[in-house]
N, C-alpha and C positions, 0 to 999 in steps of 0.2 A: 593673758591667755595661757591656758594649760597646754604644755607640750605633750605630744603623744610619744610614748616609749615604744620604739620599733625594735627593741632587742629580741623579741620573740616572734617577729614577723619574717617569714621566709622571703628572701630577695631573689631566689632562683627557682625555676620550675623543677619539681622532683622528677627524676627519671622514671619512666613507665616500667613496671615490673610485670613479669609473666605471672599467670595464675599459679597457685600452689600445685604441686604434682598430684595431690589428692583430688583436685578439682578439674583436671583435664585428662584427655585420653579416653580410651575405650572403657577402662575400669570405672572411671568417674561416671560415664554415661550409663553403664550397667547399674551402678549403685543408685543413681538418681531416677532412672526410668523403670528398672525391672525389679529391684529389691529394696526400694526405699522404705517399705513398710511390710508388716506381716501379710496383709492382704495382697500386696503386689507380688511378694515372694511366692505365695500360694498360686496365684494366677499364672505366674511365670512358669512354675513347675508343671502345672496342668497343661499349659501351652506346649512346653517342651515334650511332654509325654504324648500329647496328641500328634504333634509333628512327627515324632519318632515312630508312631504307629501308622500314620497315614502316608508319609512321604515315601518310604521304600515301596509300598504297594502301588502308589501312584507312578513312581518311576518305572517299576516293572511293567505296569499296564500300558503306560504311554510310550515307552521307548524300548525296553528289553523284549517284551513279548509282542510288540506291535507288528502289524503286517504293513510294510511300507510300499510294496508293489503288488500288482495283481490285475488281471484282465476282467474279472467278473466277481460276483458275490461268493463264489466257492472258495476264494482265497481268504475270506474272512468268516467262513462258517465252519463249524465242526463236522466231523463225519456223520454224526446223527442228524445234522441239519442239511446234509448233502454237500458238504464242503471237504476241504483237504486238511483242515486243522484237527488235531486229536481232541477227543471228547474231554471236556473240562477246560479247554483253552479259553483264555480271556485276555484280550489285548485290544489296543486301539487299531481301527481299520483306516490307516492313513491313505491307503490305496483308493478308498472311496472318496475321501476328502480331496485327493489330488484329481480324481476323475470329475468330480462335481464342483471344483473350485470356481470355475467360471460362472456356474449357476449360483453359487453362494454369493458371489460378488455382484453379478449383474442381473440375476433372475433370468427372464426370457427375453431380455433386451437383445435385439439382433446382433449377431456376432460381428458382422461387418461394420456396425455402428458403435461398437463398444469404445472406440476412441473418444467419443463424445463425453461420456461420464468420466473417463480417465482424464481428459483435458480439464474438466470442471474440478476434479479432485486436485490436480496439479496447481491450478489457479487458486483454489481455496487455500492450499498450504503456502503458496508463494505470498499471498496477501495476509494470511494469519500470522505467520512467523514474525514479520516486522512489527506487527501490533503488539506482540508479546515481549519484544526486546525494547527496553526503555530508551536506549541510546540511539535508536534508529530515528532519523528526522522525518518530518512531514507526516505526522500521525493523522492530521486532519484529512489530507488527501487519501491516505491509505484507508482510513475508516469509511470515507465516501465510496471508494471503489469496492471495499469489502462488503459493506452493508447495503449499498445502493446499486452499484453497477453489476456486481457479480451475481446476485440473485436473479436479476432480469436476464442477464446473459445466459446463466445456467438453465433457466426455464426454457428460453427460446432454443438453446442448443439441444436440450433433451427432447423437446417436443418435435422440433424440425418443422418441415412444411414451408420453410422460407429459405431464401438464399441458396436454393438448390439442395437443401438437406432433405432427405426422405422423412416423411412423417412417421413417427413411432407412436402407436396407440398406447394409451395409458395402461391397459391390461397387461402389456408386455413389460411394464416397469417393475422392478423388484431387485432383490439382492441387497447386500450391505452397502455398497458404494452408492447406488441410486437412492436407497432409502435415506442415507445420511445427507445426500444432496437435497432431497426433497424436504427433509426436516429443517435443514438450514434455511432453505428458501422460505418455508412456511413461517419460521421464527422471525426472519429478517423482515418479512412483509407484515406479519401480524403485530409485532411490537410497536412500530410507529403508528399503525392504524388504531391499535388499542389506546395509545396515548391521545390521539386526536379525538377519539370517541369519548374518552373520559373527560377531556377538557370541554368538549361540546356539551356534555350533560351538565356541566357546571355553569354554562353560559346563561346569561339573563335574556338572551334573544329567543323568543318563542320558536322561530323557524329553525334555528340551530338545534335547540333542545328536541324538537320534534324529529329532525333528521337523525339525531344521535340516539 
């Protein structure tokens, strides 16, 4: 039997070495992602020029020249428009955003009942965050609560009319928070229903195919 020559076989693990200096750090990232080729370099230069042209004007409009407070529209209108700002003024009217923030978030949902969409949003975040963290246990129970129980609870809470909650007509629903809640409820309900209908159409049972 021929013996194997182990003279050139390593008997110990080689120590891990860090990447070369040219392959790590901010400089390496820039070379790899921004100036790796002539086309990348041209696009990077164009992007820098556009940012240099737009960003100062955006900062000036959104922050420096912005009107942060005000009781009415005159605070965000020029003299020619019947306001207090000089002619040619251009800036963000954050006073209007502040005054209408509740309407942006809740629409015409009754002010005294706005705690209901707020509670739904809190529960949504409390159940969503554990689903996004891999190390959090009991993903199955969390998913059931998030996709099963929460949509039903959210719909009942927003509609009201039960458990002593005042009924809120759907024409009063609106705003970002309520719209996002309704979108989530619609997706959570329509997804499993769509799967059931799709499976039903593939069934060989005539009654099931007729219903689906």
